FINU-14999 format. One line per 10 residues: number of its first residue (from 1); their letters; for each residue x negated, y negated, z negated of C-alpha. Coordinates in steps of 0.25 Angstrom, whole numbers, plus 5000, padded with zeros to 4 digits. Each point is the difference from the previous one (the first is absolute). Layout:
BEGIN
NUM	A	X Y Z ~ ... .
***
This chain:
BEGIN
1	MKEERHSLIL	4886 4944 4998 ~ 5001 5006 5014 ~ 5012 5005 5000 ~ 5006 4989 4996 ~ 4991 4992 5007 ~ 5008 5008 5012 ~ 5012 4996 4994 ~ 4999 4985 5001 ~ 4996 4999 5014 ~ 5008 5009 5006 .
11	KMLQENEIVK	5013 4989 4990 ~ 4994 4986 5007 ~ 4999 5007 5014 ~ 5017 5005 4999 ~ 5002 4985 4994 ~ 4988 4992 5011 ~ 4998 5009 5012 ~ 4985 4994 4998 ~ 4992 5000 4990 ~ 4987 4992 5000 .
21	VSDLAEQLMV	4988 5007 4992 ~ 4999 4988 4991 ~ 5011 4998 4996 ~ 5000 5015 4996 ~ 4989 4999 4993 ~ 5003 4988 4992 ~ 5013 5006 4996 ~ 4994 5016 4999 ~ 4987 4993 4993 ~ 4990 5008 5008 .
31	TDMTVRRDLR	4989 4998 5010 ~ 5001 4997 5014 ~ 4994 5011 5001 ~ 5012 5011 4993 ~ 5010 4995 5008 ~ 4992 5001 5012 ~ 5000 5014 4995 ~ 5013 5002 4995 ~ 5007 4996 5014 ~ 4990 5010 5009 .
41	DLENDGLLIR	5006 5010 4990 ~ 5014 4995 5003 ~ 4997 5001 5014 ~ 4995 5014 4998 ~ 5015 5003 4997 ~ 5007 4993 5008 ~ 5006 4991 4992 ~ 4997 4985 5005 ~ 4989 4996 5012 ~ 4988 4991 4996 .
51	THGGARSVVN	4995 4988 5008 ~ 4988 4989 4997 ~ 5002 4994 4990 ~ 5013 5009 4996 ~ 5011 5010 5001 ~ 5014 5001 5006 ~ 5012 5010 4997 ~ 5000 5011 5009 ~ 5011 4998 5011 ~ 5009 5011 5009 .
61	KPASDLELSH	4997 5011 4990 ~ 5010 5009 4994 ~ 5005 4998 4986 ~ 4996 5013 4997 ~ 4983 4998 5005 ~ 5000 4991 4988 ~ 5006 5006 4989 ~ 4991 4996 4987 ~ 4997 5012 4992 ~ 5004 5001 4985 .
71	VTKREINLDE	4988 4995 4993 ~ 5000 4989 5009 ~ 5016 4995 4997 ~ 4997 4998 4984 ~ 4992 4989 5001 ~ 5011 4993 5007 ~ 5011 4993 4994 ~ 4996 5007 4987 ~ 5009 4990 4993 ~ 5010 5000 5008 .
81	KKYIARIIAA	5000 5018 4999 ~ 4998 5000 4983 ~ 5014 4990 4999 ~ 5007 5009 5010 ~ 4997 5012 4993 ~ 5004 4995 4989 ~ 5014 4998 5005 ~ 5000 5016 5004 ~ 4997 5006 4988 ~ 5010 4989 4992 .
91	NIHENETIFL	5010 5007 5010 ~ 4995 5014 4998 ~ 5005 5006 4986 ~ 5001 5014 4989 ~ 5004 5010 5006 ~ 5002 4995 5015 ~ 4994 5008 5013 ~ 4991 4991 5008 ~ 4993 5002 5012 ~ 4988 4989 5004 .
101	GSGSTIELVY	4993 4999 5013 ~ 4987 4997 5003 ~ 4994 4988 5000 ~ 4991 4989 4991 ~ 5012 4992 4993 ~ 5006 5015 4998 ~ 4987 5006 4993 ~ 5001 4987 4991 ~ 5015 5003 4993 ~ 4994 5012 4989 .
111	NYLNINRAKI	4992 4990 4993 ~ 5014 4990 4996 ~ 5008 5010 4996 ~ 5006 5002 4989 ~ 5008 5014 4996 ~ 4999 5015 4996 ~ 5006 5007 5009 ~ 5001 5000 5017 ~ 4998 5010 5010 ~ 4995 4994 5012 .
121	ITNSIYVFDK	4994 5006 5013 ~ 4990 4991 5009 ~ 4993 5004 5015 ~ 4991 4991 4996 ~ 4988 5005 4993 ~ 4993 4989 4992 ~ 5016 4999 4995 ~ 4997 5015 4995 ~ 4986 4996 4995 ~ 5006 4986 4992 .
131	FKYDERFELI	5013 5012 4993 ~ 4994 5013 5000 ~ 4993 5000 4987 ~ 5012 4993 4994 ~ 5010 5011 4992 ~ 5010 4992 4999 ~ 5003 5003 5016 ~ 5005 5010 5005 ~ 4990 4997 5016 ~ 5004 5009 5010 .
141	LTGGSYRSKT	4987 4995 5012 ~ 5006 5005 5016 ~ 4991 5005 5005 ~ 4998 4998 5015 ~ 4992 4996 5010 ~ 4989 4993 4994 ~ 4999 4983 5005 ~ 4985 4996 4995 ~ 5003 4987 5005 ~ 5013 4998 4991 .
151	GSFTGTIAKD	4998 5012 4990 ~ 5012 5002 5002 ~ 5007 5015 5005 ~ 5007 5001 5013 ~ 5005 5011 5009 ~ 5010 5011 5001 ~ 4998 5005 4988 ~ 5004 4986 4993 ~ 5012 4999 5006 ~ 5003 5013 5000 .
161	FISTINVQKS	4998 4998 4986 ~ 5007 4985 4998 ~ 5012 5007 5005 ~ 5005 5008 4992 ~ 4999 4993 4989 ~ 5006 4988 4993 ~ 4995 4986 4993 ~ 5009 4992 4991 ~ 4991 4988 5004 ~ 4987 4999 5015 .
171	FIGVNGIDGH	4990 4988 5000 ~ 4993 4999 5011 ~ 4990 4989 5005 ~ 5000 4994 5015 ~ 4989 4992 5008 ~ 5012 4996 5007 ~ 5014 4991 5000 ~ 5006 4993 5011 ~ 5013 4997 5002 ~ 5009 5013 4994 .
181	SVFNANEEEG	4988 5009 5005 ~ 4989 5006 4990 ~ 4986 5006 5005 ~ 4988 5007 4998 ~ 4988 5001 5005 ~ 5001 5017 5005 ~ 5010 5007 5002 ~ 5000 5015 4993 ~ 5001 4990 4990 ~ 5011 4992 5002 .
191	VIQKAILNNS	5010 5015 5002 ~ 4996 5005 4987 ~ 5003 4984 4995 ~ 5012 5001 5005 ~ 5005 5014 4996 ~ 4998 4998 4988 ~ 5008 4986 4998 ~ 5011 5008 5008 ~ 5001 5009 4987 ~ 4999 4990 4990 .
201	RIKYIVADND	5011 4995 4992 ~ 4995 4986 4999 ~ 4989 4996 5009 ~ 4991 4988 5000 ~ 4992 4996 5010 ~ 4985 4992 4995 ~ 4993 4987 5005 ~ 4991 4988 4996 ~ 5004 4987 5007 ~ 4987 5002 5009 .
211	KFNKVDFYNF	5009 5014 5008 ~ 5013 4991 5002 ~ 5000 4996 5017 ~ 4991 5010 5003 ~ 5003 5012 5008 ~ 4989 5010 5002 ~ 5001 5014 5010 ~ 5011 5008 4994 ~ 5014 4995 4997 ~ 5003 5011 4989 .
221	YDLKDADYLI	5014 4994 4992 ~ 5007 4990 5001 ~ 5000 4992 4989 ~ 5018 4998 4998 ~ 4999 5014 4995 ~ 4994 4996 4991 ~ 5002 4997 4987 ~ 4991 4991 4993 ~ 4987 4991 5005 ~ 4990 4999 4991 .
231	TDDKLSDSTK	4987 4988 5006 ~ 4995 4992 4990 ~ 4999 4985 4994 ~ 4996 4993 5011 ~ 5011 5003 5009 ~ 5004 4987 5006 ~ 5012 4996 4998 ~ 5004 5001 5013 ~ 4999 5012 5004 ~ 5004 5006 4988 .
241	ETYSKWVEIM	5015 4993 5006 ~ 4997 5005 5012 ~ 4997 5018 4997 ~ 5011 4998 4988 ~ 5008 5002 5011 ~ 4996 5014 5001 ~ 4997 5005 4987 ~ 5001 4993 4986 ~ 4985 4995 4996 ~ 4994 5003 4990 .
251	NE	4989 4992 4996 ~ 5003 4994 4984 .
***
């Protein structure tokens, strides 16, 4: 599918900075013409720069301009996201009050829950859609200003609601972690994420292995203030050792 090709192209650019049309065509098992169309579309969206015979990553551009849509993120590192979602689900227990933040990883948590009752609060329309027909869960959507790119609700209405509640656990996805600084791509989402973490008894940061040693536009939280960092089993031992200085890491 087109969206899957685009996400794979962007992932290859993230890893290599420069890619060739011929290499992409072989990797994606499509024609050179299809790859060139994909590169043109991605360049029009400001996500890469086409070169003779390929493309290079965008440089000197604000991180917020490079924020991927929720639909695109769904297809990136899918196995790792499923692995993390299982760990999250295993840490949600009967009758707990839980906040689930926005993000393509957290959206998957519903698929692995095996409990009879819980209260779920979210600012994500995608998380809400997963739970809305299941009578086991008391479901609350924060409301607020809607960000179509991520499917999340932010702004004054969302923050005012979150500032009045307390939850037992919150699970918050991020775009990057560097040292003990936690980042995302949008300051309004960051304000909401920080507010709910501060109103949670147990605070979980959620990030696949690709998010480590990376920064993004908005530094919204200190990893040392979280209780746990949930990631996947592909995190290197050296990276795990480094980040374990600031927070307990869960990836088994």
